[in-house]
N, C-alpha and C positions, 0 to 999 in steps of 0.2 A: 596147341592149347596149353596154357601154362598149368602146371601141376599145383594142386592145392598144398599149402604148407602143412607139414606134419602136425597133427593135433597132439598136445601134451597128454600123456597117459594119466588117467585119474589116480589120485592118491589112494593109499591103503584105507584111510578113513572113509573116503568117498565110496570105495568098493564095498566096505562093510555096511555103510548106510544104505546103499542100493540093495544089498542082500537083505538087510533088515526090512525094507519096504516090501520085499516079495513075500515076507512072512505075514500074511494078512491079519491074523488074529492079534499079533503083537503090535503091528502098525496101527490098526484101528483102535486097539485098547489105549495106545499112547495118545491118539487124537481125542478120544473120549475123555480121558483123565485130564489132559491139558485144557480142553474146552471147559469142562465142568469146574475144574479148580480155578481157572481164570474168572469164570462167571461167578464163583462163590464170593469174590471180593466186591461184587455189586449187589450182594444179597439185600442190604438195607433198602435198595431201591425197589425190590420186589416182595420181600418178606420182612415184616416188622410192624410194630404198633406206633411208630413215630411218623407223623405226617410229612410228606415231601414239601407241600406248599400250603399255606393258610392265607386266605384273603378275608380281612375283616375290617370294617369301618375305614375303607380306603387305604389300609396298610397291608403290606405283604410280608409274611414271615416264611422262613425256610428252616423249620425246626430240626430237620435232619443234619443241618450244617451249623446250627447255633447251639451254644452250650446249654442254655436254659431259657425257657419261656414260661412264665407263670400262667396259671389258669385264669386269673383275674384279667390279664392283658387281653385275653381272647373272649371275654364275656362269660366265662363259666363260674358258677357259684360253688367253688370248692377251693381248698387250700392245697398249694403245691403245684406240681406240673399239670398240664392239661391232659384230659382224656380225649384223644383225637378222634376215636371212633364215635364216642358220644357227641363230640362237637360236630362231626360231620352229619350225624342224624339230626342234631338240633338245627343246624343251618338249613338243612334240606326241608325240615318241617316249617321253619319260619318263612322260607321262600324269598329271602332278600338277596342282596348282592354278595353276601358272605358265602364262602365255599371252602372245602378242604379236599386236597388231593392226597389220598392214602396209597400205600403200596398195594399191589395186586392181591397179596395175601396179608391182611392187616392184623397179624398176631405176632408177638415177639417171643423169643425163645425163653425168656426169664419171667414172662408175665403170667401170673396166676389169675385165671378167669373165674373168680369166685361168684360172679353174678349169674352164672349158668344154672339152669334148673337141674335138680338131681344132685347126687353125690359123685364126686370124681372117683375113679377115672370114667370119662364119658366115651361112649362108643363112637366110631367114625360116623360122620354125618353132621347136619345142622351147621354147615359152613366150615367144619373141621375135618379135613380130608382123612386124617389118620387118628382122629379122636384126641383126647387129652390124657395126661398121666394122673397119678394119684394126688398131685398138687394142682390139678386143673391147668397145667401148662400144655400148650399145643404141641403135639408130637411131631408134626411135619416141620414146624419152625425149628425145633430142637434138633431134628435129624439133619436138616440142611446146614445149620450153623455148626453142628458137631462134625460134619464132613470137612468143613474148612479147617476146624481146629485139629482134627486128626491128621490130615494131609500136611498142614503147615508144620505141626510138631514133628512128624516123621522126616520131612525134607530138611528142616533146620538141624535136627539131631544128626542125620546122616551126613549132610554136607560138612558140618563143623567137625564131627568125629573123623570123617575121612580126611579132611584137611590136616588135622593134627596127626593122624596115623600115617598118612603118606609122607608128610614132612619129616617126622621123626624116624619113621622106618627107612626112608631114603638116606638120611644122614648116618643111621646105624650101619646100613649095608655098604655105604660108600667109604666111610672113614674107618669102620671096624676097630680092631685093637682094644685098648683099654676103655675107650669111650663106649664101644659097643657092649663090652662086658658089664661096665658099671650101670649103664642105663637099662640093660636087660634085667639086672637084679632088681632095680627099682620097679620095673614093669611087673615082674613076678610077684613082688610084695604087694603092689597096688591091686593086681588082679585077684589076689587072695582075699581081699575085703569083700564080705557078703553084701551084694548090692541091695537086696530086699530089706535086710536088717538096717542098713544105713537109711533107706527111705522111711522105714517105720520109725526110727529114732528121730529123724529130722521132722517128719510129719507130726509127731507127738509134741514137738517143741514149737514149730512154726507151721501155720497154715499155708501149704505150698500153692503158688500160682503157676501160670503157664511158663514163665521164663525161669522160675526156680526149678521146675521139673525138667525143663529143657537142659539147663546147666548140669543138673545131677546126672542125667542120662548121658550127656556128652562126656562127662568125667569118667564114665565107666565103659563107653562104647568104642573109644578110639584104639584100644589095645589090640583088638583082633586084626585090624587092617595093618597095624605096624608089622606084625610077623610076616604077612604076605609080601608087603613091599620090601621089607628087609631082605627076604629071600630072593626076590626078583633082582634087587640091586646087586647082591652078591653074585648072582649068575651073570648079569649083564656086564658088570665092570671088568670081568675077566676076558671079554671078547675083544677082537682086534680093533674094532672101530673106536672103542674107548681108549685103548693104548695109543692109537693114532692121534686122537684128540689131545691126549696128555703130551705126546711128543711134539705136537705143534704149538704147545704153550697155552692151551685153552684153560681158563680158570675153572676152579672146582664148581662154582655156581653154574657156569655155562654147561659143563659136562653133566651135572646132575639134572638140570631142568631142560636143557636143549637136546641132549643125546640119550641119557639113560631113562629118564622118566617117561617120555613118550613110548618107549619100548617095554615099559613095565606096567602100563595101565590096563592091560587086558583083564587080569583078575579083578581089578578095582571096578571097572565098568560092568563086568559080568555079575559081581556080587551086589552091586548097589541096589537094584530093584528088590532083592530078597532082604537086604538090610532095611529098606523102607517098610516092607511087610512086617518085619520083626519089631520095628519101632512103633508102628500103628498098634500092633498087638500089645506092646508094652504099656502104652498109654491106656488102652482099653482095660487091661488087666489091673493096673494101678487104680484107675477110677472105680472099677468093680469092687476091689478090695477096700476102698475107702482111703487110700493113700495118695490119690492123684489130685485132680482139680477140685475146687470147692463144689459142693453139691448143686449150687444154683447155676453153675456154668453148663452150657450145652456141650455134652460129650457123650459119645456112644457107650462108654463104660458105665457111666451113671444111668443111662437109659436101660442098659441090660440089667443093671442092679434093680432098678424100679420094676422092670418086667418080671424078674425072678421073684420079687416080693409080691407081685400080683399075677401069678402064673395063670390064673383063670381068664384074665383079660388078654386074649391072644394077640391083639394089635401091639401091646406094649412089649411083647417078647419077639414077635415076628419081624417088626419093623427095623429095630437096630441090628438084629442078627442078619437080616437079608441085606441091608446096606453094607454091613461089614464084609459079608461073604462076596458080594459083587465087587466091592472095591479091591479086596485082596486078590480076587480072581483076575481082575484086569492087570494089577501090578505083576502077578505071577506070569501072565501071558507076555507082558513086556520083558520080564526077566528071561524067560525061555527064548524069546526071539533074539534078544541081545546076545545071549550065550551062544546061540547057533550062528549068528552073524559074525561073532568074534572068534569062532572056532579056527584055530591055526591050520587045521587040515583043509579048510576052504580057501583062505587067503593067508599068505605069509610073505615076509619081505624077501624070501629067497626065490619067489616065483616072478 
């Protein structure tokens, strides 16, 4: 009987991924976050006050994918854009061929429901699962859209800051000398600038938006990872495999990205989930203090601020804090699992 060919041994990354999957709380937390965050980009299909399809007088409109449709075009006696919930009720009462397909939860995150009975905030019920806030905006809609905002903000800031920090830290650790000393002095000066004061000054001059806040946090977040990667490069470049690559005539670019960087990514990958936690907290804190996103934007920080201003309305306080707690807990579970999977005592290149 012919012997089976030798199977190639799994790579170090494959072993670590296999170890990560055995840590159930981290693995399932990753699946939950990945699924919910991916689903959040489809939120307008499920949560929103803009109709998906409108059929009227033989014409079909797709308001969610069109820039503007006037109320007059759809037979409403009002100026401006159409009120699609009222239009749906109107068509249903008339009983004709006209109809409106709304999202499953037909309330938008920025919409003030001033036609509701009573004074806002309204308690949960009457079609509003989590009630409304002090401006009669639906809490559930703002919570879901705030989740997408928080995770997107944290991921963009973390990835961009890590890209800058890894690139610069790698060059500092590899080339060293005068270049290292000069750039290190610049980093020390830049890191001495008080971040919160800069945000306060800029926010007093310009009303910051999502991308402006993202850029400001990236400008102050990249320095921490630079120190870690710089130290890893200093340690790795003195090893024999780097000297062998240099003696064989490998270019600096190949040595940095092909040889040293893959062996220096353990602290980067281990710290990334905790950096995401920190960036989510940064956005929530800035929004709570009034230096973050505009108040009308759906964000957890502004929801916490509204809840603290209406402390007796329990749903306004409990809802954003519970969502923030659960999200940060999932990310921490992922971080702990990654740290355990990348523990050099479990797998190393010498084994």
